[in-house]
C-alpha positions as CSV (number, residue, x, y, z in Angstrom):
1,M,3.7,-0.5,-8.8
2,S,0.7,1.0,-10.7
3,R,-2.7,-0.5,-10.4
4,I,-4.0,-2.5,-13.4
5,I,-6.9,-0.5,-15.0
6,L,-9.5,-2.7,-16.6
7,D,-12.3,-0.2,-17.2
8,S,-11.4,3.5,-17.3
9,E,-14.9,4.6,-18.3
10,A,-16.8,2.9,-15.4
11,K,-19.0,5.3,-13.4
12,T,-20.7,5.0,-10.0
13,D,-24.2,6.2,-9.0
14,D,-23.7,9.3,-6.7
15,D,-27.2,8.7,-5.2
16,I,-26.3,5.3,-3.9
17,G,-23.7,4.6,-1.1
18,K,-21.4,7.1,0.4
19,I,-17.7,8.0,0.6
20,P,-16.5,6.4,4.0
21,D,-15.3,9.7,5.4
22,M,-18.8,11.3,4.7
23,R,-20.6,8.7,7.0
24,T,-22.5,10.0,10.0
25,V,-21.7,9.0,13.7
26,E,-24.6,6.5,13.6
27,E,-23.3,4.9,10.4
28,R,-19.8,4.7,11.8
29,L,-21.1,2.9,14.9
30,E,-22.6,0.3,12.7
31,S,-19.2,-0.6,11.2
32,G,-16.3,1.5,12.6
33,F,-13.6,1.5,15.3
34,I,-12.1,3.7,17.9
35,L,-8.4,3.9,18.8
36,L,-8.2,4.3,22.5
37,D,-5.1,5.1,24.7
38,K,-6.0,2.9,27.5
39,A,-5.1,4.1,31.0
40,A,-3.7,1.9,33.8
41,G,-6.3,0.4,36.1
42,P,-9.2,-1.1,34.2
43,S,-9.0,-4.2,32.1
44,S,-9.5,-4.1,28.3
45,H,-12.9,-5.8,28.8
46,Q,-14.0,-3.1,31.3
47,V,-13.0,-0.3,29.0
48,A,-14.9,-1.9,26.1
49,S,-18.0,-2.3,28.3
50,W,-17.9,1.4,29.3
51,A,-17.7,2.5,25.7
52,R,-20.4,0.0,24.7
53,D,-22.8,1.3,27.4
54,M,-22.0,4.9,26.6
55,F,-23.1,4.5,23.0
56,G,-25.9,2.1,23.9
57,L,-24.5,-0.5,21.5
58,E,-25.3,-4.2,21.5
59,R,-21.9,-5.1,20.0
60,L,-18.5,-3.5,20.8
61,G,-15.3,-5.4,21.6
62,H,-11.6,-4.8,21.8
63,G,-8.8,-5.9,19.5
64,G,-5.9,-7.0,21.6
65,T,-5.9,-7.4,25.4
66,L,-3.8,-5.2,27.6
67,D,-3.3,-6.1,31.2
68,P,-5.0,-3.7,33.8
69,F,-1.6,-2.1,34.7
70,A,-0.7,-1.6,31.0
71,T,-1.5,1.4,28.9
72,G,-1.5,2.4,25.2
73,V,-3.1,1.5,21.9
74,L,-6.4,-0.5,22.3
75,P,-8.7,-0.7,19.2
76,L,-12.3,-0.8,20.1
77,M,-14.4,-2.5,17.4
78,A,-18.1,-1.5,16.7
79,G,-20.7,-3.5,14.8
80,K,-19.5,-5.2,11.6
81,S,-15.8,-4.2,12.3
82,M,-15.9,-6.9,15.0
83,K,-15.6,-9.4,12.2
84,L,-12.1,-8.1,11.7
85,T,-11.0,-8.6,15.3
86,K,-8.9,-11.7,14.5
87,K,-7.0,-9.6,11.9
88,I,-6.3,-7.0,14.5
89,L,-5.1,-9.6,17.0
90,T,-2.4,-10.8,14.5
91,H,-0.9,-7.3,14.1
92,D,2.7,-6.9,15.1
93,K,3.0,-4.7,18.3
94,T,5.6,-2.4,19.8
95,Y,5.9,-1.7,23.5
96,I,7.8,0.6,25.8
97,C,8.8,-1.4,28.9
98,V,10.3,-0.6,32.3
99,F,12.1,-3.5,33.8
100,R,13.4,-3.5,37.4
101,F,16.5,-5.5,38.2
102,A,17.4,-6.9,41.6
103,S,20.9,-5.4,41.2
104,E,22.7,-3.7,38.4
105,P,23.8,-6.2,35.7
106,D,27.0,-6.2,33.8
107,S,26.3,-4.0,30.8
108,K,28.0,-6.3,28.3
109,M,26.2,-9.4,29.7
110,L,22.9,-7.5,29.5
111,E,23.5,-6.6,25.9
112,E,24.3,-10.2,25.1
113,V,21.2,-11.4,26.8
114,M,19.0,-8.9,25.0
115,S,20.6,-10.0,21.7
116,N,20.0,-13.7,22.4
117,M,16.3,-12.8,23.2
118,T,15.8,-11.3,19.7
119,G,14.5,-13.4,16.8
120,R,12.5,-16.6,17.2
121,V,12.1,-17.3,21.0
122,F,10.0,-19.6,23.2
123,N,7.4,-17.5,25.0
124,V,5.3,-19.3,27.6
125,P,2.3,-17.4,29.0
126,P,2.8,-16.2,32.6
127,E,0.8,-18.0,35.3
128,I,-1.5,-14.9,35.9
129,S,-2.6,-15.0,32.2
130,A,-6.0,-16.3,31.3
131,V,-4.4,-18.1,28.3
132,K,-3.8,-21.9,28.6
133,I,-0.2,-22.4,29.5
134,Q,1.7,-24.1,26.7
135,V,5.1,-23.9,25.0
136,R,5.0,-21.7,22.0
137,S,7.4,-19.4,20.0
138,R,7.1,-15.8,19.1
139,R,9.3,-13.5,16.9
140,I,11.0,-10.6,18.6
141,F,12.0,-8.1,15.9
142,K,13.7,-5.6,18.1
143,F,14.7,-5.4,21.7
144,E,16.6,-2.3,22.4
145,K,17.7,-0.3,25.6
146,I,16.6,3.2,25.7
147,D,17.9,4.1,29.2
148,F,19.2,2.5,32.4
149,K,19.2,4.1,35.8
150,N,18.8,3.0,39.4
151,N,18.6,-0.7,38.4
152,Q,15.7,0.1,36.0
153,M,15.8,-0.2,32.3
154,V,13.5,1.5,29.8
155,A,13.4,-0.6,26.6
156,R,11.5,-0.9,23.4
157,V,10.2,-4.3,22.2
158,Q,8.9,-4.8,18.7
159,C,7.3,-8.2,18.5
160,E,4.9,-10.6,17.0
161,A,1.3,-10.5,18.2
162,G,0.7,-12.7,21.3
163,T,4.1,-12.0,22.9
164,Y,4.1,-11.9,26.7
165,I,6.5,-9.1,27.9
166,R,6.2,-10.5,31.5
167,T,7.7,-13.7,30.2
168,M,10.5,-11.8,28.6
169,A,11.3,-10.2,32.1
170,R,11.3,-13.6,33.7
171,D,13.6,-15.1,31.0
172,M,15.9,-12.1,31.2
173,G,16.2,-12.7,34.9
174,L,17.0,-16.4,34.4
175,L,19.7,-15.6,31.9
176,L,21.2,-12.9,34.3
177,N,20.8,-15.0,37.4
178,M,18.7,-12.4,39.2
179,K,15.1,-11.3,39.5
180,V,13.8,-9.0,36.9
181,E,10.3,-7.5,37.1
182,L,8.2,-5.8,34.5
183,K,7.1,-2.6,36.2
184,E,5.4,-0.6,33.5
185,L,4.2,-1.5,30.0
186,R,2.9,0.9,27.3
187,R,1.7,-0.3,23.8
188,E,3.2,2.1,21.4
189,T,1.9,0.6,18.1
190,S,-0.6,-2.0,17.0
191,G,-0.1,-2.7,13.2
192,I,-0.3,0.6,11.4
193,F,-1.8,2.4,14.4
194,T,0.2,4.5,16.8
195,L,-0.4,6.5,20.0
196,D,-0.7,9.6,17.9
197,D,-3.9,8.1,16.5
198,C,-5.4,7.4,19.9
199,V,-7.7,9.3,22.3
200,T,-8.3,8.8,26.0
201,L,-11.6,7.5,27.5
202,Q,-12.2,11.0,28.9
203,Q,-11.8,12.5,25.4
204,L,-14.2,9.9,24.0
205,A,-16.8,10.8,26.7
206,D,-16.4,14.5,26.0
207,A,-16.9,14.0,22.3
208,Y,-20.0,11.9,23.0
209,W,-21.4,14.7,25.2
210,L,-20.9,17.3,22.5
211,W,-22.7,15.0,20.0
212,K,-25.6,14.2,22.3
213,E,-26.1,17.3,24.2
214,L,-25.0,20.0,21.7
215,S,-25.6,18.2,18.4
216,Q,-21.9,18.7,17.5
217,P,-20.7,15.4,16.0
218,E,-17.4,16.9,14.7
219,A,-15.2,15.5,17.5
220,L,-16.8,12.0,17.3
221,L,-16.4,12.0,13.5
222,R,-12.6,12.4,14.1
223,I,-12.6,9.6,16.7
224,I,-14.8,6.9,15.1
225,H,-13.0,5.7,12.0
226,P,-14.6,4.0,9.1
227,I,-14.0,0.3,8.9
228,E,-12.0,0.8,5.6
229,K,-9.0,2.1,7.6
230,L,-8.6,-1.3,9.2
231,L,-7.8,-2.8,5.8
232,L,-5.4,-0.3,4.4
233,D,-2.5,-2.9,4.4
234,Y,-4.4,-5.3,2.3
235,P,-4.1,-5.4,-1.5
236,S,-7.4,-4.4,-3.2
237,V,-9.7,-4.5,-6.2
238,T,-12.2,-1.8,-7.1
239,V,-15.5,-2.9,-8.6
240,K,-18.6,-1.5,-10.3
241,D,-21.8,-0.9,-8.5
242,S,-23.4,-4.0,-10.0
243,A,-20.6,-6.2,-8.7
244,A,-20.8,-4.6,-5.3
245,A,-24.5,-5.6,-5.2
246,A,-23.8,-9.2,-6.2
247,L,-20.9,-9.6,-3.8
248,S,-22.9,-8.3,-0.9
249,H,-25.2,-11.2,-1.5
250,G,-22.4,-13.7,-1.5
251,A,-21.8,-14.0,-5.2
252,P,-18.3,-14.6,-6.6
253,L,-16.3,-11.8,-8.1
254,L,-16.5,-12.0,-11.9
255,R,-14.2,-10.3,-14.4
256,P,-16.7,-7.9,-16.0
257,G,-17.3,-6.3,-12.6
258,I,-13.7,-5.1,-12.1
259,V,-12.6,-1.5,-12.5
260,S,-9.0,-1.9,-11.3
261,I,-6.8,-4.2,-9.2
262,D,-3.4,-4.2,-7.6
263,P,-0.7,-6.0,-9.5
264,A,1.4,-9.0,-8.4
265,I,-1.4,-10.6,-6.3
266,S,-1.0,-14.4,-6.2
267,D,-3.9,-16.9,-6.4
268,G,-5.0,-18.0,-2.9
269,R,-4.4,-14.5,-1.5
270,D,-7.1,-12.6,0.4
271,I,-7.8,-9.2,-1.0
272,V,-10.2,-6.3,-0.1
273,V,-13.0,-5.4,-2.5
274,N,-13.9,-1.7,-2.6
275,T,-16.6,0.2,-4.5
276,M,-15.7,3.2,-6.7
277,K,-16.6,5.4,-3.7
278,G,-14.0,3.6,-1.5
279,E,-16.5,1.6,0.5
280,T,-15.4,-1.9,1.5
281,V,-17.6,-4.6,0.2
282,G,-15.8,-7.4,1.9
283,I,-12.8,-9.8,1.6
284,V,-12.4,-12.3,-1.2
285,N,-10.0,-15.1,-2.0
286,M,-8.2,-14.9,-5.4
287,I,-8.5,-18.1,-7.6
288,V,-6.3,-16.5,-10.3
289,T,-3.4,-14.1,-10.2
290,S,-4.2,-10.4,-10.6
291,D,-1.7,-10.1,-13.5
292,S,-3.7,-12.7,-15.4
293,V,-7.0,-10.8,-15.0
294,K,-6.2,-8.3,-17.8
295,D,-6.1,-11.2,-20.3
296,M,-9.6,-12.5,-19.3
297,E,-12.9,-11.4,-20.6
298,S,-15.2,-13.4,-18.3
299,G,-15.1,-16.0,-15.5
300,E,-14.5,-16.0,-11.8
301,I,-11.7,-14.0,-10.3
302,A,-12.3,-14.6,-6.6
303,R,-14.8,-16.0,-4.1
304,P,-16.1,-14.2,-1.0
305,S,-14.7,-15.1,2.4
306,M,-16.3,-12.1,4.4
307,V,-19.0,-9.7,3.4
308,L,-19.0,-6.3,5.2
309,L,-21.3,-4.2,3.0
310,N,-25.0,-3.9,3.9
311,Q,-27.1,-6.0,1.5
312,D,-29.3,-4.0,-0.8
313,L,-27.3,-0.8,-0.3
314,Y,-26.5,-1.2,-4.0
315,P,-29.7,-2.4,-5.8
316,R,-29.9,-5.8,-7.5
317,R,-29.1,-5.8,-11.1
318,W,-30.2,-9.4,-11.7
319,K,-33.4,-11.3,-11.7
320,K,-34.4,-13.4,-8.8
321,S,-34.8,-17.1,-9.6
322,E,-38.5,-18.3,-9.6
């Protein structure tokens, strides 16, 4: 559906702020992220530590733990993007798995077991996990066989965040009355991000060397993504420069500051606030529906729940109280 346009004549000051894709490496490290194709061996924490030390950063974490033996999509969050780590952790995931069976199961029985393990299932963390062991459920959206050979099955699992694939191997073994081990695990997607978006740690190190030693930032600029790309799946509202300034100081979003907004947003929903240059100001919680905004001339539209834009990037347009 088309966005609701509330001020078609609004303009932004080109001398203030910057289109996200025009940010320098240093600016991206203040609030950006890297999509890494983690190799087998190191833990997610070790990989994040290596990247943090490489760039000399105080803050850089990872969004979604992969076991040391596992590979695949691992977001690394720098600076202010770490505020969004919990959002990344709740993304649905897709895995390519290799399961080894003690003997070849009956194909019809295997299909039935895999069908029974699709949907809402109990998923207890394995004993080797650092997570407190407790009964919980997770949704398995898809569990499909890709290949079966020499008592080993390659399968794809599309699942809710926090699903333990080791637990699925154990449960499959219980249902088939034989031991089933998870031998390999590769995270194929995390939310909207795929392996095609990722780089290896070696590629990251090479890009860093080009930037530092040869003053060639182009490779790193392709690798370190602006924080805005973490929020592409959120509904959004675009605001004037004056509203961006007020919101960055924690003020509520007022009707006169809006340029456009997505339709059909319910009250109580979190939405992203962007400047007219596409910079993310933060996340606000709607106190009215977006469809009702066009009939308002004043009043509060939403209240801030997270501020991501640097204060005073856009100058104050209001007087400080005495």
